[in-house]
C-alpha positions as CSV (number, residue, x, y, z in Angstrom):
1,X,-44.3,-47.4,-98.6
2,X,-46.7,-44.5,-98.2
3,X,-50.1,-44.8,-96.4
4,X,-51.9,-44.5,-99.8
5,X,-49.7,-47.3,-101.3
6,X,-50.3,-49.5,-98.3
7,X,-54.1,-48.9,-98.4
8,X,-54.2,-49.7,-102.1
9,X,-52.2,-52.9,-101.6
10,X,-54.3,-54.1,-98.7
11,X,-57.5,-53.1,-100.5
12,X,-56.6,-55.0,-103.6
13,X,-56.1,-58.2,-101.4
14,X,-59.7,-58.0,-100.0
15,X,-62.6,-60.0,-101.4
16,X,-65.2,-57.9,-103.3
17,X,-67.7,-57.9,-100.4
18,X,-65.1,-56.4,-98.1
19,X,-64.0,-53.9,-100.7
20,X,-67.6,-52.6,-100.7
21,X,-67.5,-52.3,-96.9
22,X,-64.3,-50.3,-97.1
23,X,-65.9,-48.0,-99.7
24,X,-69.0,-47.6,-97.6
25,X,-66.8,-46.7,-94.6
26,X,-64.8,-44.2,-96.5
27,X,-68.1,-42.6,-97.7
28,X,-69.3,-42.6,-94.1
29,X,-66.1,-40.8,-92.9
30,X,-66.5,-38.2,-95.7
31,X,-70.1,-37.5,-94.8
32,X,-69.2,-37.3,-91.1
33,X,-66.5,-34.8,-91.9
34,X,-68.8,-32.8,-94.1
35,X,-71.4,-32.6,-91.3
36,X,-68.7,-31.5,-88.9
37,X,-67.6,-28.7,-91.2
38,X,-71.2,-27.6,-91.7
39,X,-71.7,-27.6,-88.0
40,X,-68.6,-25.5,-87.5
41,X,-69.7,-23.0,-90.1
42,X,-73.2,-22.7,-88.5
43,X,-71.5,-22.0,-85.2
44,X,-69.2,-19.3,-86.8
45,X,-72.3,-17.7,-88.4
46,X,-74.2,-17.7,-85.1
47,X,-71.3,-16.4,-83.1
48,X,-70.8,-13.6,-85.6
49,X,-74.4,-12.9,-86.6
50,X,-74.4,-9.3,-85.5
51,X,-71.1,-8.5,-87.4
52,X,-72.4,-10.3,-90.5
53,X,-75.6,-8.3,-90.4
54,X,-73.6,-5.1,-90.2
55,X,-71.5,-6.1,-93.2
56,X,-74.6,-6.9,-95.1
57,X,-75.9,-3.3,-94.9
């Protein structure tokens, strides 16, 4: 059984209130990952600001 299949099976066995908690947690993880990616991009831009400004000319 794949991880996705196990997750779906376990999810389907939960009461509705806990299903909502799982969905909230997944949304939290997605947001956390998005913020991490944005932070990494900001760092790349700052680290390469001079080179980026030269390319923009």
